[in-house]
MARKEVO-370429 format. One record per residue (C-alpha): residue number from 1; residue in one letter; x, y, z. Coordinates in nm, 3 decimals, always signed. Layout:
N
R, NUM, A, X, Y, Z
...
% end
This chain:
411
R, 1, X, -23.944, +9.140, -15.678
R, 2, X, -23.937, +9.265, -15.351
R, 3, X, -23.546, +9.426, -15.356
R, 4, X, -23.582, +9.571, -15.014
R, 5, X, -23.464, +9.272, -14.832
R, 6, X, -23.151, +9.279, -14.967
R, 7, X, -23.111, +9.631, -14.923
R, 8, X, -22.760, +9.672, -14.738
R, 9, X, -22.747, +9.792, -14.338
R, 10, X, -22.757, +10.105, -14.293
R, 11, X, -22.379, +10.246, -14.278
R, 12, X, -22.303, +10.387, -13.860
R, 13, X, -22.171, +10.751, -13.884
R, 14, X, -22.178, +10.986, -13.499
R, 15, X, -22.466, +11.129, -13.412
R, 16, X, -22.334, +11.505, -13.482
R, 17, X, -22.310, +11.423, -13.851
R, 18, X, -22.617, +11.242, -13.900
R, 19, X, -22.760, +11.536, -13.775
R, 20, X, -22.601, +11.807, -13.996
R, 21, X, -22.693, +11.550, -14.258
R, 22, X, -23.079, +11.576, -14.173
R, 23, X, -23.037, +11.957, -14.132
R, 24, X, -22.899, +11.959, -14.537
R, 25, X, -23.161, +11.733, -14.660
R, 26, X, -23.442, +11.935, -14.509
R, 27, X, -23.246, +12.220, -14.690
R, 28, X, -23.226, +12.049, -15.010
R, 29, X, -23.653, +11.952, -14.979
R, 30, X, -23.741, +12.298, -14.916
R, 31, X, -23.558, +12.457, -15.194
R, 32, X, -23.665, +12.194, -15.443
R, 33, X, -23.384, +11.974, -15.509
R, 34, X, -23.527, +11.673, -15.388
R, 35, X, -23.867, +11.571, -15.294
R, 36, X, -23.992, +11.383, -14.981
R, 37, X, -23.917, +10.998, -15.098
R, 38, X, -23.507, +11.088, -15.182
R, 39, X, -23.506, +11.267, -14.865
R, 40, X, -23.632, +10.958, -14.710
R, 41, X, -23.383, +10.736, -14.860
R, 42, X, -23.107, +10.969, -14.815
R, 43, X, -23.141, +10.963, -14.437
R, 44, X, -23.262, +10.594, -14.436
R, 45, X, -22.883, +10.480, -14.529
R, 46, X, -22.736, +10.589, -14.236
R, 47, X, -22.768, +10.564, -13.859
R, 48, X, -22.618, +10.673, -13.546
R, 49, X, -22.333, +10.426, -13.441
R, 50, X, -22.379, +10.216, -13.206
R, 51, X, -22.786, +10.213, -13.189
R, 52, X, -22.969, +10.518, -13.061
R, 53, X, -23.189, +10.426, -12.753
R, 54, X, -23.168, +10.435, -12.359
R, 55, X, -23.206, +10.070, -12.346
R, 56, X, -22.959, +10.009, -12.624
R, 57, X, -22.731, +10.212, -12.442
R, 58, X, -22.789, +10.061, -12.111
R, 59, X, -22.814, +9.713, -12.233
R, 60, X, -22.462, +9.730, -12.368
R, 61, X, -22.319, +9.864, -12.052
R, 62, X, -22.392, +9.615, -11.830
R, 63, X, -22.277, +9.353, -12.071
R, 64, X, -21.985, +9.528, -12.063
R, 65, X, -21.970, +9.524, -11.676
R, 66, X, -22.132, +9.172, -11.652
R, 67, X, -21.809, +9.035, -11.845
R, 68, X, -21.607, +9.236, -11.626
R, 69, X, -21.706, +9.146, -11.323
R, 70, X, -21.676, +8.770, -11.404
R, 71, X, -21.346, +8.729, -11.546
R, 72, X, -21.275, +9.002, -11.208
R, 73, X, -21.397, +8.770, -11.048
R, 74, X, -21.265, +8.432, -11.172
R, 75, X, -20.903, +8.604, -11.126
R, 76, X, -20.938, +8.745, -10.739
R, 77, X, -21.073, +8.339, -10.694
R, 78, X, -20.725, +8.241, -10.811
R, 79, X, -20.515, +8.497, -10.671
R, 80, X, -20.653, +8.476, -10.299
R, 81, X, -20.549, +8.089, -10.305
R, 82, X, -20.200, +8.173, -10.464
R, 83, X, -20.005, +8.123, -10.171
R, 84, X, -20.132, +7.783, -10.121
R, 85, X, -19.991, +7.649, -10.481
R, 86, X, -19.647, +7.627, -10.596
R, 87, X, -19.471, +7.785, -10.876
R, 88, X, -19.579, +7.617, -11.130
R, 89, X, -19.951, +7.601, -11.061
R, 90, X, -19.989, +7.926, -10.972
R, 91, X, -19.792, +7.995, -11.333
R, 92, X, -20.054, +7.685, -11.450
R, 93, X, -20.339, +7.874, -11.327
R, 94, X, -20.277, +8.209, -11.475
R, 95, X, -20.158, +8.130, -11.812
R, 96, X, -20.551, +7.922, -11.802
R, 97, X, -20.729, +8.197, -11.734
R, 98, X, -20.552, +8.408, -12.022
R, 99, X, -20.582, +8.207, -12.272
R, 100, X, -20.944, +8.082, -12.136
R, 101, X, -20.970, +8.479, -12.236
R, 102, X, -20.807, +8.512, -12.521
R, 103, X, -20.984, +8.203, -12.706
R, 104, X, -21.340, +8.289, -12.532
R, 105, X, -21.293, +8.616, -12.692
R, 106, X, -21.217, +8.483, -13.091
R, 107, X, -21.502, +8.245, -13.023
R, 108, X, -21.761, +8.475, -12.912
R, 109, X, -21.669, +8.766, -13.179
R, 110, X, -21.658, +8.465, -13.447
R, 111, X, -22.005, +8.388, -13.346
R, 112, X, -22.116, +8.775, -13.388
R, 113, X, -22.185, +8.773, -12.976
R, 114, X, -22.232, +9.132, -12.860
R, 115, X, -22.007, +9.358, -12.917
R, 116, X, -21.943, +9.499, -12.552
R, 117, X, -21.900, +9.152, -12.424
R, 118, X, -21.658, +9.058, -12.665
R, 119, X, -21.497, +9.372, -12.553
R, 120, X, -21.458, +9.293, -12.246
R, 121, X, -21.340, +8.941, -12.286
R, 122, X, -21.099, +9.037, -12.490
R, 123, X, -21.009, +9.348, -12.227
R, 124, X, -20.968, +9.105, -11.945
R, 125, X, -20.686, +8.858, -12.226
R, 126, X, -20.482, +9.162, -12.271
R, 127, X, -20.475, +9.239, -11.893
R, 128, X, -20.382, +8.868, -11.863
R, 129, X, -20.079, +8.928, -12.076
R, 130, X, -20.005, +9.071, -11.832
R, 131, X, -20.086, +8.863, -11.533
R, 132, X, -19.897, +8.571, -11.698
R, 133, X, -19.585, +8.819, -11.761
R, 134, X, -19.555, +8.911, -11.389
R, 135, X, -19.623, +8.570, -11.295
R, 136, X, -19.305, +8.401, -11.491
R, 137, X, -19.111, +8.727, -11.354
R, 138, X, -19.189, +8.598, -11.002
R, 139, X, -19.140, +8.221, -11.102
R, 140, X, -18.786, +8.334, -11.260
R, 141, X, -18.734, +8.559, -10.925
R, 142, X, -18.699, +8.807, -11.134
R, 143, X, -18.786, +9.136, -10.970
R, 144, X, -19.162, +9.256, -11.017
R, 145, X, -19.107, +9.669, -11.039
R, 146, X, -18.858, +9.682, -11.374
R, 147, X, -18.979, +9.863, -11.664
R, 148, X, -18.918, +9.584, -11.932
R, 149, X, -19.183, +9.380, -11.802
R, 150, X, -19.404, +9.666, -11.882
R, 151, X, -19.302, +9.701, -12.174
R, 152, X, -19.360, +9.312, -12.251
R, 153, X, -19.701, +9.341, -12.145
R, 154, X, -19.730, +9.631, -12.386
R, 155, X, -19.569, +9.446, -12.688
R, 156, X, -19.869, +9.137, -12.642
R, 157, X, -20.144, +9.378, -12.610
R, 158, X, -20.063, +9.519, -12.927
R, 159, X, -20.002, +9.223, -13.100
R, 160, X, -20.357, +9.080, -12.964
R, 161, X, -20.491, +9.429, -13.098
R, 162, X, -20.348, +9.407, -13.371
R, 163, X, -20.442, +9.067, -13.485
R, 164, X, -20.836, +9.135, -13.403
R, 165, X, -20.819, +9.433, -13.473
R, 166, X, -21.018, +9.521, -13.147
R, 167, X, -21.015, +9.813, -12.929
R, 168, X, -20.954, +9.746, -12.548
R, 169, X, -20.646, +9.547, -12.574
R, 170, X, -20.479, +9.824, -12.764
R, 171, X, -20.602, +10.066, -12.529
R, 172, X, -20.391, +9.819, -12.251
R, 173, X, -20.129, +9.804, -12.478
R, 174, X, -20.126, +10.205, -12.579
R, 175, X, -20.122, +10.299, -12.157
R, 176, X, -19.845, +10.061, -12.098
R, 177, X, -19.682, +10.090, -12.392
R, 178, X, -19.644, +10.493, -12.263
R, 179, X, -19.586, +10.435, -11.921
R, 180, X, -19.254, +10.189, -12.087
R, 181, X, -19.091, +10.460, -12.311
R, 182, X, -19.105, +10.732, -12.040
R, 183, X, -18.945, +10.493, -11.784
R, 184, X, -18.741, +10.290, -11.909
R, 185, X, -18.473, +10.499, -12.010
R, 186, X, -18.469, +10.667, -11.669
R, 187, X, -18.475, +10.351, -11.494
R, 188, X, -18.089, +10.359, -11.436
R, 189, X, -17.974, +10.763, -11.460
R, 190, X, -18.240, +10.959, -11.482
R, 191, X, -18.191, +11.338, -11.587
R, 192, X, -18.429, +11.670, -11.656
R, 193, X, -18.296, +11.650, -11.997
R, 194, X, -18.318, +11.278, -12.099
R, 195, X, -18.692, +11.314, -11.964
R, 196, X, -18.713, +11.629, -12.258
R, 197, X, -18.550, +11.370, -12.520
R, 198, X, -18.744, +11.093, -12.478
R, 199, X, -19.071, +11.254, -12.455
R, 200, X, -19.036, +11.410, -12.763
R, 201, X, -18.902, +11.122, -12.936
R, 202, X, -19.252, +10.912, -12.818
R, 203, X, -19.385, +11.234, -12.999
R, 204, X, -19.218, +11.143, -13.274
R, 205, X, -19.301, +10.767, -13.302
R, 206, X, -19.664, +10.810, -13.267
R, 207, X, -19.754, +11.090, -13.454
R, 208, X, -19.549, +10.842, -13.715
R, 209, X, -19.777, +10.499, -13.605
R, 210, X, -20.086, +10.758, -13.675
R, 211, X, -19.985, +10.804, -14.045
R, 212, X, -19.898, +10.467, -14.078
R, 213, X, -20.251, +10.351, -13.912
R, 214, X, -20.421, +10.508, -14.161
R, 215, X, -20.320, +10.242, -14.394
R, 216, X, -20.319, +9.995, -14.179
R, 217, X, -20.583, +9.986, -13.869
R, 218, X, -20.744, +10.267, -13.948
R, 219, X, -20.908, +10.277, -13.595
R, 220, X, -20.623, +10.330, -13.367
R, 221, X, -20.442, +10.608, -13.527
R, 222, X, -20.657, +10.867, -13.344
R, 223, X, -20.526, +10.693, -13.018
R, 224, X, -20.189, +10.742, -13.139
R, 225, X, -20.235, +11.106, -13.230
R, 226, X, -20.402, +11.147, -12.915
R, 227, X, -20.039, +10.997, -12.760
R, 228, X, -19.824, +11.225, -12.993
R, 229, X, -19.991, +11.570, -12.916
R, 230, X, -19.978, +11.444, -12.535
R, 231, X, -19.592, +11.353, -12.573
R, 232, X, -19.547, +11.670, -12.755
R, 233, X, -19.685, +11.943, -12.481
R, 234, X, -19.531, +11.756, -12.225
R, 235, X, -19.199, +11.790, -12.334
R, 236, X, -19.243, +12.160, -12.462
R, 237, X, -19.359, +12.189, -12.033
R, 238, X, -19.088, +12.062, -11.955
R, 239, X, -18.840, +12.160, -12.167
R, 240, X, -18.967, +12.528, -12.068
R, 241, X, -18.869, +12.514, -11.666
R, 242, X, -18.611, +12.760, -11.620
R, 243, X, -18.247, +12.562, -11.549
R, 244, X, -18.375, +12.268, -11.629
R, 245, X, -18.043, +12.151, -11.803
R, 246, X, -17.858, +11.956, -11.560
R, 247, X, -17.668, +11.738, -11.756
R, 248, X, -17.689, +11.440, -11.989
R, 249, X, -17.667, +11.131, -11.916
R, 250, X, -17.666, +10.895, -12.222
R, 251, X, -17.788, +10.581, -12.183
R, 252, X, -17.865, +10.253, -12.393
R, 253, X, -18.239, +10.298, -12.406
R, 254, X, -18.254, +10.671, -12.457
R, 255, X, -18.043, +10.634, -12.772
R, 256, X, -18.310, +10.326, -12.895
R, 257, X, -18.573, +10.551, -12.846
R, 258, X, -18.383, +10.793, -13.057
R, 259, X, -18.329, +10.580, -13.361
R, 260, X, -18.608, +10.414, -13.335
R, 261, X, -18.801, +10.812, -13.366
R, 262, X, -18.595, +10.866, -13.694
R, 263, X, -18.622, +10.495, -13.851
R, 264, X, -19.026, +10.523, -13.757
R, 265, X, -19.028, +10.933, -13.870
R, 266, X, -18.853, +10.848, -14.213
R, 267, X, -19.080, +10.541, -14.301
R, 268, X, -19.403, +10.716, -14.210
R, 269, X, -19.284, +11.039, -14.426
R, 270, X, -19.158, +10.851, -14.724
R, 271, X, -19.447, +10.650, -14.764
R, 272, X, -19.736, +10.970, -14.649
R, 273, X, -19.558, +11.199, -14.863
R, 274, X, -19.807, +11.131, -15.190
R, 275, X, -20.107, +11.136, -14.969
R, 276, X, -20.347, +11.409, -15.050
R, 277, X, -20.423, +11.469, -14.658
R, 278, X, -20.045, +11.601, -14.626
R, 279, X, -20.033, +11.328, -14.344
R, 280, X, -19.673, +11.380, -14.350
R, 281, X, -19.656, +11.678, -14.145
R, 282, X, -19.762, +11.504, -13.849
R, 283, X, -19.418, +11.321, -13.772
R, 284, X, -19.216, +11.596, -13.976
R, 285, X, -19.415, +11.847, -13.646
R, 286, X, -19.306, +11.609, -13.397
R, 287, X, -18.922, +11.637, -13.517
R, 288, X, -18.991, +12.036, -13.483
R, 289, X, -19.137, +12.020, -13.161
R, 290, X, -18.839, +11.746, -13.017
R, 291, X, -18.587, +12.003, -13.185
R, 292, X, -18.730, +12.272, -12.996
R, 293, X, -18.787, +12.091, -12.690
R, 294, X, -18.382, +11.998, -12.699
R, 295, X, -18.302, +12.373, -12.754
R, 296, X, -18.504, +12.580, -12.497
R, 297, X, -18.387, +12.281, -12.197
R, 298, X, -18.011, +12.367, -12.327
R, 299, X, -18.113, +12.712, -12.278
R, 300, X, -17.934, +12.780, -11.907
R, 301, X, -18.116, +13.057, -11.746
R, 302, X, -18.010, +12.969, -11.443
R, 303, X, -18.221, +12.869, -11.131
R, 304, X, -18.266, +13.172, -10.923
R, 305, X, -18.554, +13.329, -11.037
R, 306, X, -18.578, +13.578, -10.743
R, 307, X, -18.459, +13.854, -11.031
R, 308, X, -18.597, +13.796, -11.327
R, 309, X, -18.325, +13.862, -11.608
R, 310, X, -18.361, +13.939, -12.001
R, 311, X, -18.264, +13.567, -12.058
R, 312, X, -18.457, +13.483, -11.831
R, 313, X, -18.806, +13.698, -11.989
R, 314, X, -18.686, +13.560, -12.357
R, 315, X, -18.689, +13.200, -12.236
R, 316, X, -19.030, +13.258, -12.091
R, 317, X, -19.141, +13.472, -12.389
R, 318, X, -19.022, +13.171, -12.646
R, 319, X, -19.208, +12.910, -12.476
R, 320, X, -19.470, +13.051, -12.454
R, 321, X, -19.447, +13.113, -12.813
R, 322, X, -19.368, +12.787, -12.925
R, 323, X, -19.637, +12.635, -12.645
R, 324, X, -19.883, +12.864, -12.824
R, 325, X, -19.799, +12.740, -13.173
R, 326, X, -19.842, +12.368, -13.093
R, 327, X, -20.124, +12.442, -12.956
R, 328, X, -20.287, +12.548, -13.245
R, 329, X, -20.094, +12.294, -13.483
R, 330, X, -20.314, +12.109, -13.280
R, 331, X, -20.622, +12.254, -13.341
R, 332, X, -20.549, +12.249, -13.713
R, 333, X, -20.489, +11.873, -13.673
R, 334, X, -20.784, +11.854, -13.487
R, 335, X, -20.996, +12.003, -13.799
R, 336, X, -20.812, +11.782, -14.067
R, 337, X, -20.941, +11.445, -13.912
R, 338, X, -21.215, +11.520, -13.656
R, 339, X, -21.062, +11.445, -13.406
R, 340, X, -21.224, +11.732, -13.102
R, 341, X, -20.974, +11.537, -12.781
R, 342, X, -20.659, +11.728, -12.972
R, 343, X, -20.799, +12.067, -12.915
R, 344, X, -20.976, +11.896, -12.512
R, 345, X, -20.626, +11.835, -12.470
R, 346, X, -20.431, +12.126, -12.634
R, 347, X, -20.660, +12.358, -12.389
R, 348, X, -20.573, +12.213, -12.103
R, 349, X, -20.187, +12.191, -12.139
R, 350, X, -20.200, +12.509, -12.226
R, 351, X, -20.430, +12.715, -11.957
R, 352, X, -20.151, +12.443, -11.757
R, 353, X, -19.829, +12.542, -11.872
R, 354, X, -20.015, +12.933, -11.876
R, 355, X, -20.059, +12.868, -11.513
R, 356, X, -19.675, +12.720, -11.468
R, 357, X, -19.480, +12.979, -11.656
R, 358, X, -19.733, +13.281, -11.507
R, 359, X, -19.598, +13.193, -11.113
R, 360, X, -19.226, +13.127, -11.232
R, 361, X, -19.240, +13.449, -11.439
R, 362, X, -19.447, +13.721, -11.297
R, 363, X, -19.498, +13.584, -10.923
R, 364, X, -19.102, +13.714, -10.840
R, 365, X, -19.249, +14.098, -10.977
R, 366, X, -19.595, +14.078, -10.830
R, 367, X, -19.717, +13.866, -10.568
R, 368, X, -20.022, +13.846, -10.324
R, 369, X, -20.352, +13.947, -10.490
R, 370, X, -20.193, +14.176, -10.787
R, 371, X, -20.060, +13.801, -10.929
R, 372, X, -20.414, +13.649, -10.950
R, 373, X, -20.492, +13.947, -11.153
R, 374, X, -20.223, +13.926, -11.408
R, 375, X, -20.272, +13.530, -11.394
R, 376, X, -20.641, +13.610, -11.538
R, 377, X, -20.565, +13.865, -11.766
R, 378, X, -20.312, +13.620, -11.925
R, 379, X, -20.599, +13.358, -11.904
R, 380, X, -20.839, +13.606, -12.074
R, 381, X, -20.595, +13.700, -12.309
R, 382, X, -20.495, +13.329, -12.389
R, 383, X, -20.844, +13.213, -12.394
R, 384, X, -20.984, +13.423, -12.685
R, 385, X, -20.651, +13.422, -12.896
R, 386, X, -20.692, +12.991, -12.841
R, 387, X, -21.040, +13.052, -12.928
R, 388, X, -21.020, +13.283, -13.210
R, 389, X, -20.751, +13.056, -13.371
R, 390, X, -21.001, +12.771, -13.338
R, 391, X, -21.239, +12.932, -13.558
R, 392, X, -21.021, +13.093, -13.815
R, 393, X, -20.856, +12.802, -13.885
R, 394, X, -21.227, +12.606, -13.877
R, 395, X, -21.357, +12.836, -14.121
R, 396, X, -20.975, +12.828, -14.377
R, 397, X, -21.006, +12.418, -14.317
R, 398, X, -21.391, +12.404, -14.424
R, 399, X, -21.393, +12.335, -14.809
R, 400, X, -21.145, +12.090, -14.745
R, 401, X, -21.294, +11.899, -14.459
R, 402, X, -21.638, +11.953, -14.519
R, 403, X, -21.894, +11.873, -14.245
R, 404, X, -21.670, +11.855, -14.017
R, 405, X, -21.595, +12.252, -13.926
R, 406, X, -21.786, +12.464, -13.711
R, 407, X, -21.901, +12.643, -14.005
R, 408, X, -22.006, +12.322, -14.220
R, 409, X, -22.239, +12.182, -13.922
R, 410, X, -22.387, +12.603, -13.872
R, 411, X, -22.487, +12.572, -14.202
% end
């Protein structure tokens, strides 16, 4: 009986991982561990995620662009004639478009339509949620430029994403959610200290949601981790600015954000404390960053940088140490979770932070061409330390993560 037709479909993996596997299988075959038939059987169980041919990629791209253009064109046709419609007719038209995209995307998904086409329709549905909310606000004479509307948009998009487990609505909800999180507490009584607390609390929430997503919708965890890293780096960056503390105007939303961070952090740690991947470290680390950022922001060094004193030097040194420690921690997380974007974000933020601190601390002492020489030396030293730390972390954690580390790939 021929059983080949009943064989399961190849498992999709990244090209890098498949290249590593093929190299390992070739080494096993050369060493006599397996024969050619076994080698072909092993490699045949895996395929490149998303297809490997250029024509396949081009076809997916054209489907994605085609779906997006059709949807945007329909919205444009309605928007161009909104002035001629009554408020109720406009609202009904926008809701009808949103429902058409929402239902159409799920019908296409149920019929196993092309993934890029389904993704494009779901993207338009997620954008349509925002259009419905804005149009409803306009009909009710609510100001359109309020953070609450963006928060509702994010909530709707994230609900859509989790119900359908789709990436495009998740990205829309993630982007609008971060915007709302930072904007809402600073809407009425904004302060630099409030921004530091909001950014740090956001890092805790995002890190906690990443840990929770590992056991719920695992494909969303990477987005939350990336947001957590960006917000943590931003919190330390703002807190390290000399003389940043200008008082703190507590607002209801800032208190709500802190309470949400504590509650989600405690839940995430409690659920992850027994996990073998030590995921509880992520929300705990975010709490540490929040505390460090608040302490740095409260450190009053004065706003006059014409004469750098011991207090300003100590503040700058501790800020750099904290920032480098966070960057190295993100490197370790990259190796553990195989999330290369974390390293790129950490490196870019470290370069920006080093540049800012160099001008803030060294500029009053050395000027002109000498400043750029000093800055270049700082960059070289930071780059060497960063690369050395990356290699050391990858080498140390390689036995745990297997082929995800640099050494594992090179073997």
